[in-house]
TORRO-691718 format. One record per atom (N, C-alpha, C, O, CB): x, y, z. Coordinates in steps of 0.2 Angstrom, whole numbers, padded with zeros to 4 digits, always signed. Glycine has a CB too. Example, Ala and Ser with C-alpha at 12.3 -4.5 7.8 and 13.67 -1.06 7.14 Angstrom:
% TORRO-691718
+0066-0028+0039
+0062-0022+0039
+0066-0016+0039
+0071-0017+0042
+0057-0022+0045
+0064-0011+0035
+0068-0005+0036
+0064+0000+0039
+0067+0006+0040
+0070-0003+0029
END
This chain:
% TORRO-691718
-0024+0070-0053
-0024+0066-0059
-0019+0060-0059
-0014+0060-0056
-0022+0071-0065
-0021+0055-0062
-0017+0048-0062
-0011+0049-0066
-0011+0053-0072
-0022+0043-0066
-0005+0047-0064
+0001+0047-0067
+0004+0041-0068
+0004+0036-0065
+0006+0051-0062
+0007+0040-0074
+0010+0034-0077
+0017+0033-0074
+0021+0037-0074
+0010+0034-0084
+0018+0027-0071
+0024+0025-0069
+0028+0020-0074
+0033+0021-0076
+0024+0021-0062
+0024+0015-0076
+0026+0010-0081
+0020+0009-0085
+0015+0012-0084
+0029+0003-0078
+0021+0004-0090
+0015+0003-0095
+0009+0001-0091
+0003+0002-0094
+0017-0002-0100
+0009-0003-0086
+0003-0005-0082
+0003-0003-0075
-0001-0006-0071
+0002-0012-0083
+0007+0002-0073
+0007+0004-0066
+0006+0012-0066
+0010+0015-0069
+0013+0002-0062
+0002+0014-0061
+0000+0021-0061
+0000+0023-0054
+0000+0019-0049
-0006+0023-0065
+0000+0030-0053
-0001+0033-0046
-0006+0038-0046
-0006+0042-0051
+0006+0036-0043
-0011+0038-0041
-0016+0043-0040
-0014+0047-0034
-0015+0044-0028
-0023+0040-0040
-0011+0053-0034
-0009+0056-0029
-0014+0060-0025
-0020+0061-0028
-0003+0061-0030
-0013+0063-0019
-0018+0068-0016
-0023+0064-0012
-0025+0058-0013
-0021+0072-0021
-0027+0069-0008
-0032+0066-0004
-0031+0061+0001
-0034+0056+0002
-0038+0064-0009
-0024+0061+0003
-0022+0056+0008
-0016+0053+0004
-0012+0056+0001
-0027+0050+0009
-0014+0047+0006
-0008+0043+0003
-0009+0042-0004
-0014+0042-0007
-0007+0037+0007
-0003+0041-0007
-0003+0039-0014
-0006+0033-0016
-0004+0028-0012
+0005+0040-0017
-0010+0032-0020
-0013+0026-0022
-0010+0023-0028
-0009+0026-0033
-0021+0027-0024
-0008+0017-0028
-0005+0013-0033
-0010+0009-0037
-0015+0006-0034
+0001+0008-0031
-0010+0010-0044
-0015+0006-0048
-0011+0002-0053
-0008+0004-0057
-0019+0012-0052
-0012-0005-0052
-0008-0010-0056
-0013-0013-0060
-0018-0017-0057
-0004-0015-0051
-0013-0013-0066
-0017-0016-0071
-0015-0023-0073
-0010-0023-0077
-0018-0011-0078
-0018-0028-0070
-0016-0035-0071
-0020-0038-0077
-0025-0034-0079
-0016-0039-0065
-0019-0044-0078
-0023-0047-0084
-0030-0047-0083
-0034-0046-0087
-0020-0054-0085
-0032-0049-0076
-0039-0050-0075
-0042-0044-0071
-0048-0045-0069
-0040-0056-0071
-0039-0039-0069
-0042-0034-0066
-0036-0029-0063
-0030-0030-0064
-0046-0037-0060
-0039-0025-0059
-0034-0019-0056
-0033-0021-0048
-0037-0023-0044
-0037-0012-0056
-0026-0020-0047
-0024-0021-0040
-0023-0014-0037
-0019-0010-0040
-0018-0026-0038
-0027-0012-0032
-0026-0005-0029
-0023-0005-0023
-0024-0009-0018
-0033-0002-0029
-0017-0001-0022
-0014+0000-0016
-0015+0006-0013
-0014+0011-0015
-0006-0001-0017
-0019+0005-0007
-0021+0011-0003
-0027+0015-0006
-0027+0016-0012
-0015+0016-0001
-0032+0017-0002
-0038+0020-0004
-0039+0027-0002
-0045+0029-0002
-0044+0015-0002
-0034+0030+0001
-0035+0037+0003
-0039+0038+0009
-0042+0034+0012
-0037+0041-0003
-0041+0045+0010
-0046+0047+0015
-0053+0044+0013
-0054+0043+0007
-0046+0054+0016
-0057+0044+0018
-0064+0042+0016
-0067+0047+0011
-0065+0052+0010
-0069+0043+0023
-0072+0044+0008
-0076+0047+0002
-0072+0049-0004
-0073+0054-0008
-0079+0054+0005
-0067+0045-0005
-0063+0046-0011
-0063+0040-0016
-0060+0040-0021
-0055+0047-0010
-0068+0035-0014
-0068+0029-0018
-0070+0031-0026
-0067+0028-0030
-0073+0025-0015
-0075+0035-0027
-0078+0036-0033
-0072+0040-0037
-0072+0039-0043
-0084+0040-0033
-0069+0045-0034
-0064+0049-0037
-0058+0044-0040
-0055+0045-0045
-0061+0054-0033
-0056+0039-0035
-0051+0035-0037
-0053+0030-0043
-0050+0030-0048
-0049+0030-0031
-0059+0028-0043
-0062+0024-0048
-0062+0028-0055
-0061+0025-0060
-0069+0021-0047
-0064+0034-0054
-0065+0038-0060
-0058+0039-0064
-0057+0039-0070
-0067+0045-0059
-0053+0040-0060
-0046+0040-0062
-0044+0033-0065
-0040+0033-0071
-0041+0042-0057
-0045+0028-0062
-0044+0021-0065
-0047+0020-0072
-0044+0018-0076
-0046+0016-0060
-0053+0023-0072
-0057+0022-0079
-0054+0025-0084
-0055+0024-0090
-0064+0024-0078
-0049+0030-0083
-0046+0034-0089
-0040+0030-0092
-0038+0031-0097
-0043+0041-0086
-0038+0024-0088
-0033+0020-0091
-0035+0013-0092
-0031+0009-0096
-0027+0020-0086
-0040+0010-0089
-0043+0004-0091
-0050+0003-0089
-0053+0006-0085
-0039-0001-0086
-0053-0002-0092
-0060-0004-0091
-0061-0010-0086
-0066-0011-0084
-0064-0006-0097
-0055-0012-0084
-0055-0018-0080
-0057-0016-0073
-0056-0011-0070
-0048-0021-0079
-0061-0021-0069
-0063-0020-0062
-0057-0020-0057
-0052-0023-0058
-0069-0024-0060
-0059-0017-0051
-0054-0018-0046
-0055-0025-0043
-0061-0026-0041
-0055-0012-0041
-0050-0029-0042
-0051-0035-0039
-0048-0036-0033
-0050-0040-0029
-0048-0041-0044
-0043-0032-0031
-0039-0033-0025
-0037-0026-0022
-0036-0021-0026
-0032-0037-0026
-0037-0025-0016
-0035-0019-0012
-0029-0021-0008
-0030-0026-0004
-0040-0015-0009
-0023-0018-0008
-0018-0019-0003
-0018-0013+0001
-0016-0008-0002
-0011-0021-0007
-0018-0014+0008
-0017-0008+0012
-0010-0008+0015
-0009-0013+0018
-0023-0007+0018
-0006-0003+0014
+0001-0003+0017
+0001-0003+0024
+0006-0006+0027
+0005+0002+0014
-0004+0000+0027
-0004+0000+0035
-0011+0003+0037
-0016+0003+0033
+0001+0005+0037
-0012+0004+0043
-0018+0005+0046
-0022+0012+0046
-0028+0013+0047
-0018+0003+0054
-0018+0017+0043
-0021+0024+0044
-0026+0025+0039
-0026+0023+0033
-0015+0029+0043
-0031+0030+0041
-0037+0031+0038
-0036+0035+0031
-0040+0035+0027
-0041+0035+0042
-0030+0038+0030
-0028+0042+0024
-0025+0037+0019
-0024+0038+0013
-0023+0047+0025
-0025+0030+0021
-0023+0025+0016
-0028+0019+0016
-0028+0015+0011
-0016+0022+0019
-0033+0019+0020
-0038+0014+0020
-0045+0017+0020
-0050+0013+0021
-0037+0008+0025
-0046+0023+0020
-0052+0026+0022
-0058+0025+0017
-0064+0026+0019
-0051+0034+0022
-0056+0024+0011
-0061+0022+0005
-0062+0015+0004
-0065+0013-0001
-0059+0026-0001
-0059+0011+0008
-0060+0003+0007
-0067+0002+0006
-0069-0002+0002
-0057-0001+0013
-0071+0005+0011
-0079+0003+0011
-0082+0005+0005
-0088+0002+0004
-0082+0007+0017
-0080+0009+0001
-0083+0011-0006
-0083+0005-0010
-0088+0004-0014
-0080+0017-0009
-0078+0001-0010
-0078-0005-0015
-0082-0011-0013
-0083-0012-0007
-0070-0007-0016
-0085-0015-0017
-0089-0020-0015
-0085-0026-0011
-0079-0026-0012
-0092-0023-0022
-0089-0030-0008
-0086-0035-0004
-0083-0040-0008
-0079-0044-0005
-0092-0038+0001
-0084-0041-0014
-0081-0045-0019
-0073-0044-0020
-0069-0048-0022
-0084-0046-0025
-0071-0038-0018
-0064-0036-0019
-0060-0038-0013
-0062-0037-0007
-0064-0028-0019
-0055-0042-0014
-0051-0045-0009
-0046-0040-0006
-0042-0037-0010
-0047-0051-0012
-0047-0039+0000
-0042-0034+0004
-0037-0038+0007
-0038-0042+0011
-0046-0030+0009
-0030-0036+0006
-0025-0039+0009
-0020-0034+0013
-0019-0029+0011
-0020-0042+0003
-0018-0037+0019
-0014-0033+0023
-0009-0037+0027
-0010-0043+0027
-0018-0028+0028
-0004-0034+0031
-0001-0038+0036
-0005-0039+0041
-0010-0036+0043
+0006-0034+0038
-0004-0045+0045
-0008-0047+0050
-0009-0042+0056
-0014-0041+0059
-0005-0054+0053
-0003-0038+0057
-0004-0033+0063
-0008-0027+0060
-0012-0024+0064
+0003-0030+0064
-0008-0025+0054
-0012-0020+0051
-0020-0022+0052
-0024-0018+0053
-0010-0019+0044
-0021-0029+0050
-0028-0031+0051
-0030-0030+0058
-0036-0028+0059
-0028-0039+0049
-0026-0032+0063
-0028-0031+0070
-0029-0024+0072
-0034-0022+0075
-0022-0034+0075
-0024-0019+0069
-0025-0012+0070
-0031-0009+0067
-0035-0005+0070
-0019-0008+0068
-0033-0012+0061
-0039-0009+0058
-0045-0011+0061
-0050-0008+0061
-0039-0012+0051
-0045-0017+0065
-0051-0019+0069
-0053-0014+0074
-0059-0014+0076
-0050-0026+0072
-0048-0010+0076
-0049-0006+0082
-0051+0001+0079
-0053+0006+0083
-0043-0005+0086
-0051+0002+0073
-0052+0009+0070
-0060+0010+0070
-0064+0006+0069
-0050+0010+0063
-0062+0016+0073
-0069+0018+0073
-0073+0017+0067
-0079+0015+0067
-0070+0025+0076
-0070+0019+0061
-0073+0018+0055
-0075+0011+0053
-0080+0010+0049
-0068+0020+0049
-0072+0006+0056
-0074-0001+0055
-0078-0004+0060
-0080-0010+0060
-0068-0005+0053
-0081+0000+0065
-0085-0003+0070
-0092-0004+0068
-0095-0009+0071
-0085+0002+0076
-0094+0000+0063
-0101-0001+0060
-0101-0007+0056
-0097-0008+0052
-0103+0005+0056
-0106-0011+0058
-0107-0018+0054
-0107-0017+0046
-0105-0021+0043
-0113-0021+0056
-0110-0011+0044
-0111-0010+0037
-0104-0009+0034
-0103-0009+0028
-0115-0003+0036
-0099-0007+0038
-0092-0006+0035
-0087-0012+0036
-0081-0011+0034
-0089+0000+0038
-0089-0017+0038
-0085-0023+0040
-0082-0026+0033
-0076-0029+0034
-0089-0029+0043
-0085-0025+0028
-0082-0027+0021
-0076-0024+0019
-0072-0026+0015
-0087-0027+0016
-0075-0018+0023
-0068-0014+0022
-0062-0017+0025
-0057-0014+0024
-0070-0007+0023
-0063-0022+0030
-0058-0025+0033
-0054-0030+0029
-0057-0033+0024
-0061-0028+0040
-0048-0032+0031
-0045-0037+0027
-0048-0044+0027
-0051-0046+0031
-0038-0037+0030
-0047-0047+0021
-0050-0053+0019
-0044-0058+0020
-0045-0064+0022
-0053-0054+0013
-0038-0056+0019
-0032-0060+0018
-0026-0056+0022
-0025-0050+0021
-0030-0062+0011
-0022-0060+0026
-0017-0057+0030
-0010-0061+0029
-0011-0067+0027
-0019-0058+0038
-0005-0058+0030
+0001-0061+0029
+0006-0059+0035
+0005-0054+0038
+0005-0060+0022
+0011-0064+0036
+0016-0062+0042
+0022-0059+0039
+0024-0054+0041
+0017-0068+0046
+0026-0063+0035
+0033-0061+0033
+0033-0059+0025
+0035-0054+0023
+0038-0066+0034
+0029-0064+0021
+0029-0063+0014
+0023-0066+0011
+0021-0071+0013
+0036-0066+0011
+0021-0063+0006
+0015-0066+0002
+0016-0063-0005
+0017-0058-0007
+0008-0064+0005
+0014-0068-0010
+0014-0066-0017
+0006-0066-0019
+0003-0071-0019
+0018-0071-0021
+0004-0060-0022
-0003-0060-0024
-0002-0060-0032
+0002-0057-0035
-0006-0053-0022
-0007-0064-0035
-0007-0065-0042
+0000-0069-0044
+0003-0072-0039
-0007-0059-0046
+0001-0070-0050
+0006-0074-0052
+0009-0073-0059
+0007-0068-0062
+0004-0082-0052
+0014-0076-0061
+0017-0075-0068
+0020-0068-0068
+0023-0065-0064
+0012-0076-0073
+0018-0065-0074
+0021-0058-0075
+0017-0053-0071
+0019-0047-0070
+0019-0056-0082
+0011-0055-0068
+0007-0050-0064
+0009-0051-0056
+0006-0047-0052
+0000-0052-0064
+0014-0055-0055
+0016-0056-0048
+0017-0050-0044
+0021-0045-0046
+0022-0061-0047
+0014-0049-0038
+0016-0044-0033
+0018-0047-0027
+0014-0051-0024
+0009-0039-0032
+0024-0045-0024
+0027-0048-0018
+0026-0043-0012
+0028-0037-0013
+0034-0049-0019
+0023-0045-0007
+0022-0041-0001
+0027-0044+0004
+0028-0050+0005
+0015-0042+0002
+0030-0039+0007
+0035-0040+0012
+0034-0037+0019
+0031-0031+0019
+0042-0038+0009
+0036-0040+0024
+0036-0036+0031
+0043-0038+0034
+0045-0043+0035
+0030-0039+0035
+0046-0032+0036
+0053-0033+0039
+0053-0031+0046
+0059-0031+0049
+0058-0029+0035
+0048-0028+0049
+0048-0026+0056
+0044-0019+0057
+0042-0016+0052
+0055-0026+0059
+0044-0017+0063
+0041-0010+0064
+0045-0004+0062
+0051-0004+0062
+0040-0010+0072
+0041+0001+0060
+0044+0007+0057
+0039+0012+0059
+0038+0015+0064
+0046+0007+0050
+0035+0014+0054
+0030+0019+0054
+0024+0016+0059
+0021+0020+0063
+0027+0021+0047
+0022+0010+0058
+0018+0006+0062
+0021-0001+0063
+0027-0002+0061
+0010+0006+0059
+0017-0005+0066
+0020-0012+0067
+0017-0017+0061
+0018-0023+0062
+0018-0015+0074
+0014-0014+0056
+0012-0018+0051
+0013-0015+0044
+0009-0016+0039
+0004-0018+0052
+0019-0012+0043
+0020-0008+0037
+0022-0014+0031
+0027-0017+0032
+0026-0004+0037
+0018-0014+0026
+0019-0019+0021
+0022-0015+0015
+0021-0009+0013
+0012-0022+0018
+0028-0018+0012
+0031-0016+0006
+0028-0020+0000
+0028-0026+0000
+0039-0016+0007
+0026-0016-0005
+0023-0019-0010
+0027-0019-0017
+0028-0013-0019
+0016-0016-0012
+0029-0025-0019
+0034-0025-0025
+0030-0027-0031
+0028-0033-0031
+0040-0029-0023
+0030-0023-0036
+0027-0025-0042
+0033-0028-0046
+0037-0024-0049
+0024-0019-0046
+0033-0035-0046
+0040-0038-0048
+0042-0036-0056
+0048-0034-0057
+0039-0045-0048
+0037-0037-0060
+0039-0036-0067
+0041-0028-0069
+0044-0027-0073
+0034-0038-0072
+0038-0024-0065
+0039-0017-0066
+0045-0014-0062
+0047-0009-0064
+0033-0013-0063
+0048-0018-0058
+0053-0016-0054
+0052-0010-0050
+0056-0005-0049
+0060-0015-0058
+0046-0009-0047
+0044-0004-0043
+0041-0006-0036
+0038-0011-0036
+0039+0001-0047
+0042-0003-0031
+0040-0004-0025
+0035+0002-0022
+0037+0007-0023
+0045-0006-0020
+0030+0000-0019
+0026+0005-0015
+0027+0004-0008
+0027-0001-0005
+0018+0004-0016
+0030+0009-0005
+0033+0009+0002
+0028+0011+0007
+0029+0011+0013
+0039+0013+0002
+0022+0014+0005
+0017+0017+0010
+0021+0022+0014
+0025+0026+0011
+0015+0011+0015
+0019+0023+0020
+0022+0028+0025
+0028+0026+0028
+0031+0030+0032
+0017+0031+0029
+0031+0020+0027
+0038+0019+0029
+0043+0024+0026
+0048+0026+0029
+0040+0011+0028
+0041+0025+0020
+0045+0031+0016
+0039+0035+0013
+0038+0035+0007
+0049+0027+0011
+0037+0040+0017
+0032+0044+0015
+0034+0050+0010
+0031+0053+0006
+0028+0047+0021
+0041+0051+0012
+0045+0056+0008
+0051+0057+0012
+0053+0053+0016
+0040+0063+0008
+0055+0062+0010
+0061+0063+0013
+0061+0067+0020
+0067+0068+0023
+0066+0067+0008
+0056+0069+0022
+0055+0073+0028
+0056+0068+0034
+0057+0062+0033
+0049+0077+0029
+0056+0071+0040
+0056+0067+0046
+0050+0062+0046
+0044+0064+0045
+0056+0072+0052
+0051+0056+0048
+0045+0051+0048
+0041+0052+0054
+0043+0054+0059
+0048+0044+0047
+0035+0050+0053
+0030+0050+0058
+0030+0043+0061
+0030+0038+0057
+0023+0052+0056
+0031+0043+0068
+0031+0036+0071
+0025+0035+0075
+0024+0039+0080
+0038+0035+0075
+0020+0031+0073
+0014+0030+0077
+0015+0024+0082
+0014+0018+0081
+0009+0027+0072
+0017+0027+0088
+0018+0022+0094
+0012+0018+0096
+0012+0012+0097
+0020+0026+0100
+0005+0021+0096
+0000+0017+0098
-0002+0011+0093
-0005+0006+0095
-0006+0022+0098
+0000+0012+0087
+0000+0006+0082
+0006+0003+0081
+0007+0000+0076
-0003+0009+0076
+0011+0003+0086
+0017-0001+0086
+0023+0001+0082
+0027-0002+0081
+0015-0008+0083
+0022+0008+0080
+0028+0011+0076
+0034+0011+0081
+0033+0012+0087
+0026+0018+0074
+0040+0011+0078
+0046+0011+0082
+0052+0015+0079
+0054+0014+0074
+0049+0004+0083
+0053+0021+0083
+0059+0025+0080
+0066+0021+0081
+0070+0022+0078
+0059+0031+0084
+0066+0017+0086
+0072+0013+0087
+0073+0008+0082
+0079+0007+0079
+0072+0009+0094
+0068+0005+0079
+0069+0000+0074
+0068+0002+0067
+0070-0001+0062
+0063-0006+0075
+0066+0008+0066
+0064+0011+0060
+0070+0010+0055
+0069+0007+0049
+0063+0018+0060
+0076+0013+0056
+0082+0012+0051
+0084+0005+0050
+0085+0003+0044
+0088+0016+0054
+0084+0001+0055
+0085-0006+0055
+0080-0010+0050
+0082-0014+0046
+0086-0009+0061
+0074-0008+0051
+0069-0011+0047
+0070-0010+0039
+0069-0014+0035
+0062-0009+0049
+0072-0003+0038
+0073-0001+0031
+0079-0005+0028
+0080-0007+0023
+0074+0006+0030
+0084-0006+0033
+0091-0009+0031
+0089-0016+0029
+0092-0019+0024
+0096-0009+0037
+0085-0020+0033
+0083-0026+0031
+0079-0027+0025
+0080-0031+0021
+0078-0029+0037
+0075-0022+0023
+0071-0022+0017
+0076-0021+0011
+0075-0024+0006
+0066-0016+0017
+0081-0016+0012
+0086-0015+0007
+0090-0021+0005
+0092-0021-0001
+0090-0009+0009
+0091-0025+0010
+0095-0031+0008
+0091-0037+0006
+0093-0041+0003
+0100-0033+0014
+0085-0037+0008
+0080-0042+0007
+0076-0042+0000
+0074-0047-0002
+0076-0043+0012
+0076-0036-0002
+0072-0035-0008
+0077-0034-0014
+0081-0029-0014
+0067-0029-0008
+0076-0037-0020
+0080-0037-0025
+0076-0034-0032
+0070-0034-0032
+0083-0044-0027
+0080-0031-0036
+0078-0029-0043
+0072-0024-0043
+0067-0024-0047
+0075-0035-0046
+0073-0019-0038
+0068-0014-0038
+0072-0007-0040
+0078-0006-0037
+0065-0013-0031
+0069-0003-0044
+0073+0003-0047
+0070+0009-0044
+0073+0014-0043
+0073+0003-0054
+0063+0009-0043
+0060+0015-0041
+0055+0014-0035
+0052+0008-0035
+0056+0018-0047
+0053+0019-0032
+0049+0018-0026
+0043+0023-0026
+0045+0029-0027
+0053+0019-0019
+0037+0021-0025
+0031+0025-0024
+0031+0026-0017
+0030+0022-0013
+0025+0022-0027
+0032+0033-0015
+0032+0035-0008
+0025+0035-0006
+0020+0035-0010
+0036+0041-0007
+0024+0036+0001
+0017+0037+0004
+0014+0043+0002
+0008+0043+0001
+0018+0036+0011
+0018+0049+0002
+0015+0055+0001
+0018+0060-0004
+0016+0065-0006
+0014+0059+0007
+0024+0058-0007
+0028+0062-0011
+0028+0059-0018
+0024+0056-0020
+0035+0063-0008
+0034+0061-0022
+0034+0058-0029
+0037+0051-0029
+0039+0048-0024
+0039+0063-0033
+0038+0049-0035
+0041+0042-0036
+0049+0044-0036
+0051+0048-0039
+0039+0039-0043
+0052+0040-0032
+0059+0041-0031
+0064+0035-0033
+0061+0029-0033
+0061+0043-0024
+0070+0036-0034
+0075+0030-0035
+0075+0026-0029
+0075+0028-0023
+0082+0033-0037
+0076+0020-0030
+0077+0015-0025
+0083+0017-0020
+0082+0016-0014
+0079+0008-0028
+0088+0020-0022
+0093+0022-0018
+0091+0027-0012
+0094+0028-0007
+0099+0025-0022
+0086+0031-0014
+0083+0036-0010
+0080+0033-0004
+0081+0035+0002
+0078+0041-0013
+0077+0027-0005
+0074+0023+0001
+0079+0020+0005
+0079+0021+0011
+0069+0017-0002
+0084+0018+0002
+0090+0015+0006
+0093+0020+0010
+0095+0019+0016
+0095+0012+0001
+0094+0026+0007
+0098+0032+0011
+0093+0034+0016
+0096+0036+0022
+0099+0038+0006
+0087+0034+0015
+0082+0037+0021
+0083+0032+0027
+0083+0035+0032
+0075+0036+0018
+0084+0026+0026
+0085+0021+0031
+0091+0023+0035
+0093+0020+0040
+0086+0014+0029
END
């Protein structure tokens, strides 16, 4: 069931990674789309809080439990990822079929990117390898909330995906860089657990 974080930010847990639902002026920005075949279920949950269409998808990283239902959404939805995640997703079997190519990223960033503007601004950051080599941190500026994906899946031991560039050596340092480089965030949507205070993310590093 969809859970409210702030007036226009929600989380849909389960069936893979936590999906962030941000209701902006002109549509919904969806962060992560869970395992395959969850698109309709995500949409049904979104419809309980808004009639606005999904206009953007942000994938925090390359794993199928976070981008598996990208293909459910129409090609008109803009998909945004870090450039390394875009390269990693190109290699995923799910996207080898030509019919699924619209589930691949349309827009890539290297260090920082702002999606939308004004009160709706969402800042994307990349500080280096951790869970993978393309972990995007998604900051909903006006809500003071960050979606951390699986860089901070929860408080347990992190999974380090070496084939997709993850680094146990860099992991803590990457979080330290994020902790000093990101300002005005109070709470963090984790990859697979509950919404936690910002300090928990810092401490995890």
